[in-house]
Phi, psi and omega in degrees: 000133181283138183289140181258133176213179183253023176088006181244017176076004181240125178292161182298317178303313180297319182296320179291327178292322178293322177294315174303316177296318178291325175295317179296316178298321179296311178303320181289322177293328182285326178294315180297319179290325179300321174294318174302313184296316181297322182289319177299316178303306179304314179295323176291325177288322178297313180296320176301311181301316182297321177298308188295320184280319189260343191227332183274180184266000181296323181244044181271168180288126177240340182208141179242104180269144181236125183236149173092356181278124178238307182263342175259140182287146173298326179300320181292318179294327180291322179292322184284332186297331183076008178274138180246142171297129182107341183282139175310129183306320183291341184270349178300123178277089184302320188291315180295321179295321180293320180298317181299307185289328177291347180280348180286131187297334178286342184271117177271322176208159178206148185222125181245123187227152170279141180243082181302142011262351191228012192230159171231138180243123178251112181254119181232153172241121179283152172291153178238124183287130177253350182202169182236128180235136175271119181229119179067031184075006176245147177272121180239148176282142173233134180268181181296342174272355182087013184274125177269117190224354177207171186247147176235140172281328176219137186293130178299133182293337186274355181259137172299153184251141182245126182248130181252160175247171183297133184086004175299127173273174176291323178297325181292322179296325177297316181300314178307313177306316179297320176301310179306314184301324183279348179288126177291152183301325179289346174268325186296329181284343177279346188267132175279314172194167180246129177265126183239121177251306176219181184297334180245015175233078175240138183222152174255137176248112184278162187298334183266009181095338178296146181241150178236116181275114188263324188078224179277187179273349179310139175055035192288331178297315179297316182303315188294325176298313184291318173303317177298324174293319181294314187295332182278341185235345181234123181270114181206167183269325179229137172242135181241112177240028180295335170239094188298338179279353181217064182289151175229163180216156171206000000 
């Protein structure tokens, strides 16, 4: 039988076989290149995402909001935070910002959070004064933890006054704060000032000149109850409730 060809010396069957082989080769090469292309696209997207988040201005800090600030200015909070407008949001060191802001005496607690895509929120809780103490000739506010944190030009009349002695420690002020926190309102209004010498030598001076030997802050709730009973039933100049189970008067 004569071989059929197209004039180039190659029969049709061989030509079809070659075409099928070429198509298979092309498909294999395309599959290989498709994997490479997919990897390149993924890497490009990842690189673009890293650049956008870490280095570009697309997700940078545009505003720093402050909540809870009453006696301290929001401008001071922003300055102390160390956070710069224009800084990539992901690079903001939240822990460092909280430590810096928390170092302000007026700040009792602080939380700094990212507000995507362009904001930072600083939430603070300020200390609340429960008494006024004179230190170095200045009137300072003292909170329930015994922390001295702000100045007054004039003592607020609603706050008890604390008088200290030479050598009064921070621990003694903390004890005094516990005592004041335990006093009921109807007893607080009778007090002229609280005298603090040491952690276990705290006394109350009433507005009428009578004194109360309180001792330490231990059992302050019980001491307050005993004192209220004594003031209502015993006329004395000095009341000693340092041992509430055995109070004395004179």
